[in-house]
DRENSEPA-720451 format. One record per residue (C-alpha): residue in one letter; x, y, z. Coordinates in pm, 1 decimal. Example, Ala and Ser with C-alpha at 12.3 -4.5 7.8 and 13.67 -1.06 7.14 Angstrom:
['A',[1230.0,-450.0,780.0]];
['S',[1367.0,-106.0,714.0]];
***
This chain:
['M',[-1845.1,459.8,-257.7]];
['Q',[-1491.0,596.7,-218.7]];
['N',[-1398.2,783.7,-539.5]];
['F',[-1022.2,814.7,-491.0]];
['N',[-726.9,576.1,-486.8]];
['Y',[-370.9,643.2,-372.7]];
['H',[-224.8,302.5,-453.6]];
['T',[-163.4,255.9,-826.5]];
['H',[131.5,85.7,-994.6]];
['T',[270.8,86.1,-1347.9]];
['Y',[442.6,-157.8,-1582.4]];
['R',[779.4,-23.9,-1463.0]];
['C',[772.5,-232.9,-1144.9]];
['G',[801.1,-550.0,-1351.9]];
['H',[503.7,-737.8,-1208.7]];
['A',[210.9,-524.9,-1325.1]];
['E',[12.5,-565.0,-1646.2]];
['A',[276.8,-509.7,-1913.8]];
['N',[52.9,-382.1,-2192.8]];
['I',[-126.2,-114.9,-1990.0]];
['T',[5.9,239.8,-2014.0]];
['D',[-15.3,505.8,-1745.4]];
['E',[-278.5,680.8,-1956.2]];
['D',[-482.5,360.3,-1989.4]];
['F',[-510.1,347.6,-1611.3]];
['V',[-613.3,714.1,-1596.1]];
['K',[-886.7,661.1,-1854.8]];
['L',[-1019.4,358.4,-1666.4]];
['F',[-1029.5,546.3,-1335.8]];
['I',[-1219.8,830.3,-1503.6]];
['K',[-1463.4,580.4,-1654.8]];
['K',[-1523.0,433.4,-1307.6]];
['G',[-1603.1,777.8,-1167.5]];
['F',[-1287.6,844.6,-966.1]];
['K',[-1209.2,1207.4,-882.3]];
['E',[-854.0,1171.2,-747.9]];
['I',[-578.2,912.4,-791.3]];
['A',[-211.3,878.6,-708.2]];
['F',[41.8,669.6,-893.6]];
['T',[264.0,517.9,-624.5]];
['D',[477.7,262.0,-802.9]];
['H',[739.0,55.2,-620.8]];
['C',[1026.9,289.4,-550.3]];
['P',[1371.9,266.5,-704.9]];
['Q',[1664.7,224.9,-467.6]];
['K',[1964.8,444.6,-537.6]];
['N',[2180.0,204.0,-337.4]];
['K',[1998.6,-119.0,-410.5]];
['I',[1940.8,-357.9,-121.4]];
['D',[1645.5,-550.8,-266.7]];
['L',[1808.3,-753.0,-543.8]];
['R',[1497.1,-939.5,-658.8]];
['R',[1414.5,-899.4,-1025.9]];
['G',[1078.2,-766.4,-1135.4]];
['M',[989.4,-602.8,-805.8]];
['R',[1055.6,-230.8,-860.0]];
['M',[1162.4,19.2,-1122.9]];
['E',[1529.7,91.1,-1177.7]];
['Y',[1664.7,419.2,-1045.9]];
['E',[1728.3,531.5,-1403.2]];
['Q',[1351.9,514.4,-1469.3]];
['K',[1259.6,751.6,-1187.1]];
['D',[1262.1,1080.4,-1377.0]];
['E',[1075.3,939.7,-1678.1]];
['Y',[808.6,796.2,-1445.6]];
['I',[754.8,1126.1,-1266.6]];
['S',[749.5,1315.0,-1596.8]];
['S',[492.5,1076.6,-1746.5]];
['I',[252.0,1117.6,-1456.5]];
['L',[293.5,1496.4,-1447.6]];
['K',[203.2,1516.1,-1817.2]];
['L',[-112.3,1315.8,-1750.4]];
['K',[-189.5,1537.5,-1451.3]];
['E',[-195.0,1837.7,-1683.8]];
['K',[-373.7,1663.1,-1970.6]];
['Y',[-662.3,1537.2,-1756.9]];
['K',[-677.1,1816.3,-1498.5]];
['D',[-1037.9,1900.3,-1587.1]];
['K',[-1151.5,1541.1,-1534.6]];
['I',[-946.6,1400.1,-1245.1]];
['T',[-682.0,1504.5,-993.5]];
['I',[-361.0,1305.7,-1040.6]];
['K',[-71.5,1282.5,-795.4]];
['V',[262.4,1108.1,-825.6]];
['G',[463.0,929.6,-559.2]];
['F',[610.4,595.0,-462.5]];
['E',[538.2,288.5,-253.7]];
['V',[840.7,244.5,-29.0]];
['E',[991.9,18.3,233.8]];
['Y',[1190.0,162.1,522.8]];
['A',[1544.9,56.1,602.2]];
['P',[1807.5,277.7,768.5]];
['S',[2036.1,262.3,464.2]];
['Q',[1748.1,387.5,245.9]];
['E',[1642.9,679.0,462.6]];
['E',[1822.0,952.0,266.6]];
['N',[1690.4,816.8,-64.1]];
['L',[1333.9,795.9,68.0]];
['L',[1335.0,1151.9,196.9]];
['E',[1474.4,1265.7,-138.0]];
['L',[1192.3,1086.1,-320.2]];
['K',[940.6,1250.8,-89.1]];
['R',[1075.5,1596.3,-171.5]];
['E',[1046.7,1522.4,-544.4]];
['T',[686.1,1397.0,-539.2]];
['D',[344.6,1443.7,-381.7]];
['L',[342.1,1151.0,-141.9]];
['L',[501.4,827.6,-23.0]];
['V',[301.2,524.3,85.0]];
['L',[470.0,272.1,312.8]];
['G',[422.9,-91.1,212.7]];
['Q',[674.7,-276.6,428.1]];
['H',[748.0,-590.1,224.5]];
['F',[1067.1,-680.6,410.0]];
['I',[1252.4,-631.5,737.0]];
['G',[1625.0,-585.1,785.0]];
['D',[1874.0,-396.6,574.0]];
['D',[2150.0,-436.9,319.1]];
['G',[2255.7,-799.7,286.9]];
['K',[2022.4,-916.6,562.7]];
['L',[1673.4,-875.5,421.1]];
['K',[1391.2,-1104.3,515.2]];
['I',[1118.7,-1083.7,253.7]];
['F',[748.0,-1100.9,329.8]];
['F',[545.2,-1334.2,110.4]];
['R',[853.4,-1547.8,41.1]];
['N',[908.6,-1686.0,389.9]];
['D',[679.0,-1907.1,591.3]];
['D',[913.5,-1892.0,888.4]];
['F',[845.8,-1541.2,1015.5]];
['S',[908.6,-1571.3,1388.5]];
['D',[744.8,-1368.2,1662.1]];
['T',[1063.7,-1161.8,1678.7]];
['D',[1045.4,-1097.2,1304.8]];
['L',[686.9,-983.1,1340.2]];
['L',[773.7,-742.7,1620.1]];
['N',[1059.8,-611.7,1405.4]];
['Y',[806.5,-549.5,1129.1]];
['A',[604.4,-328.5,1363.0]];
['D',[917.6,-151.4,1487.0]];
['T',[1024.2,-81.3,1128.0]];
['I',[690.7,83.9,1054.6]];
['V',[723.4,288.9,1373.7]];
['K',[1069.9,409.0,1270.3]];
['A',[941.8,510.2,927.4]];
['I',[659.2,707.2,1087.3]];
['E',[894.4,876.4,1333.7]];
['K',[1126.8,975.5,1047.5]];
['G',[837.1,1145.7,870.0]];
['I',[850.2,922.3,563.2]];
['P',[496.5,794.5,485.4]];
['N',[182.6,989.3,407.6]];
['L',[-10.9,661.5,417.6]];
['I',[54.3,306.1,538.3]];
['V',[-72.3,46.7,292.5]];
['H',[-170.6,-312.7,372.8]];
['P',[-55.1,-279.4,737.5]];
['D',[-213.9,-616.6,816.9]];
['S',[-38.6,-804.8,534.9]];
['Y',[176.1,-976.2,798.6]];
['M',[-113.4,-1218.8,837.6]];
['Y',[2.4,-1371.2,509.1]];
['V',[275.8,-1546.1,707.3]];
['R',[75.4,-1624.1,1021.3]];
['N',[-173.4,-1904.3,1080.5]];
['S',[-378.2,-1735.9,1350.8]];
['F',[-427.2,-1402.6,1526.1]];
['G',[-289.5,-1426.6,1877.7]];
['E',[-105.2,-1219.8,2135.8]];
['I',[192.2,-1124.3,1913.9]];
['E',[-28.9,-1039.1,1617.3]];
['S',[-240.0,-825.0,1848.0]];
['R',[67.7,-643.8,1983.3]];
['V',[176.0,-564.5,1629.0]];
['A',[-167.8,-426.9,1543.2]];
['H',[-180.0,-210.1,1855.8]];
['T',[169.4,-75.4,1785.6]];
['I',[90.7,17.8,1425.9]];
['C',[-248.0,168.2,1505.1]];
['S',[-129.4,367.3,1805.1]];
['Y',[156.4,530.1,1611.8]];
['A',[-58.7,591.0,1305.1]];
['S',[-308.0,766.0,1531.1]];
['K',[-40.7,964.7,1715.6]];
['Y',[120.2,1090.6,1393.0]];
['N',[-206.8,1123.1,1199.1]];
['I',[-105.6,874.3,928.0]];
['P',[-398.0,695.5,757.6]];
['L',[-411.6,317.6,720.8]];
['E',[-524.0,138.1,405.6]];
['I',[-766.5,-151.2,378.3]];
['N',[-605.1,-329.8,85.0]];
['L',[-825.5,-482.2,-185.7]];
['T',[-565.2,-700.9,-361.5]];
['E',[-652.5,-1038.4,-212.5]];
['A',[-1023.9,-969.1,-233.6]];
['N',[-990.4,-917.3,-608.3]];
['R',[-776.1,-1228.9,-646.3]];
['Y',[-1043.6,-1425.0,-465.7]];
['L',[-1313.7,-1282.1,-691.0]];
['I',[-1130.3,-1382.4,-1009.3]];
['G',[-1052.1,-1730.9,-877.2]];
['I',[-678.5,-1702.1,-810.0]];
['L',[-713.5,-1742.0,-431.1]];
['N',[-940.6,-1968.2,-230.0]];
['K',[-880.5,-1785.8,98.3]];
['I',[-795.4,-1431.0,199.5]];
['S',[-512.7,-1352.1,443.0]];
['Y',[-577.3,-979.6,458.8]];
['P',[-762.3,-766.3,536.0]];
['S',[-768.4,-920.5,882.6]];
['K',[-1089.1,-877.6,1078.6]];
['E',[-896.0,-885.8,1406.0]];
['F',[-652.4,-615.2,1293.2]];
['W',[-929.1,-377.2,1191.6]];
['E',[-1123.4,-447.4,1508.6]];
['I',[-819.1,-321.0,1696.2]];
['A',[-791.2,-24.4,1457.4]];
['S',[-1150.4,67.6,1543.9]];
['L',[-1036.6,129.2,1902.3]];
['Y',[-806.2,410.9,1789.6]];
['D',[-864.7,751.7,1638.6]];
['V',[-688.6,648.6,1319.4]];
['K',[-786.3,750.5,967.7]];
['V',[-879.5,473.4,723.3]];
['L',[-928.4,439.1,347.4]];
['Y',[-949.6,166.7,84.0]];
['G',[-663.0,99.8,-157.0]];
['I',[-688.9,-86.0,-486.4]];
['D',[-314.8,-157.2,-511.1]];
['A',[-374.5,-154.3,-886.3]];
['H',[-140.0,-364.9,-1097.1]];
['F',[-406.3,-493.9,-1337.6]];
['K',[-716.2,-351.8,-1505.8]];
['N',[-944.5,-605.6,-1340.6]];
['Q',[-861.5,-463.6,-998.6]];
['I',[-1017.9,-132.7,-1098.9]];
['E',[-1303.6,-299.2,-1283.3]];
['N',[-1386.2,-512.0,-974.6]];
['Y',[-1344.7,-222.7,-731.9]];
['E',[-1700.7,-214.4,-597.2]];
['K',[-1722.0,-592.4,-556.4]];
['S',[-1385.2,-595.9,-377.4]];
['I',[-1504.5,-337.0,-127.5]];
['E',[-1822.8,-535.5,-66.3]];
['L',[-1615.3,-846.0,2.4]];
['V',[-1367.5,-684.8,243.3]];
['N',[-1653.6,-518.1,429.7]];
['K',[-1812.8,-860.2,470.3]];
['I',[-1481.0,-1008.5,591.4]];
['I',[-1416.5,-732.3,842.8]];
['G',[-1780.6,-708.2,944.0]];
['E',[-2018.5,-416.8,907.7]];
['D',[-2016.9,-364.1,1284.8]];
['I',[-1642.2,-296.3,1274.1]];
['I',[-1654.5,-104.8,944.5]];
['S',[-1910.3,132.7,1096.7]];
['K',[-1665.7,219.9,1377.5]];
['L',[-1370.0,300.5,1149.5]];
['N',[-1281.4,661.6,1073.8]];
['F',[-1300.5,668.2,694.3]];
['I',[-1169.6,983.8,528.2]];
['N',[-1271.3,1159.0,206.0]];
['K',[-916.0,1222.1,79.3]];
['L',[-557.5,1254.3,200.5]];
***
């Protein structure tokens, strides 16, 4: 069973478990036998373009966040390796800020929750009208982020299936684009466990991602793969093993066996 996780949030983002401290998460990961974790909370935007409340930390919280994780890194260094970074979205206006955040931390993970830029954002998970053009723009945005050298890891790359009813030609083109560039630039892809956990605890009655079809396409490429808890709540860590069992069943053991799983970043 994978004993590392590079996708962990904190209360600062505004939609994670409010009463859980950074140290509480560390202790739980240690209890579950993890050897390496990264805190990658939703990044602050120096020049804010995402105006939604409760979606990311404020820029003024950045230094305190980094400091908190670094203190835990030192405190628990004999028990677990701890890294600090951010989950980011690419937009041209944010490029300078993202590269600055990368210099200040250990890693950036790309979770592209929107397309567009300042004043013209189209948010994933809030729109049921994502057109084929929007979906292709999603893939192009990920490509641009990769080419700019921003992400160390791409998380929930198949989350676009949340706004699609079936996996057809356009969805396939998006998958091939993402996987080919991830392979070319040696950027791992994450199988996200969020919806699997929500299904297990009874919040969801169907799972949009991981997408079997996406990962079947990924298996055709020499692309690195890992699991990501996307931890916002304790139960996601507690249900870790069951979530992996469920996503493996969804994707299919025949496909899982062909994926290039890695031992760490």
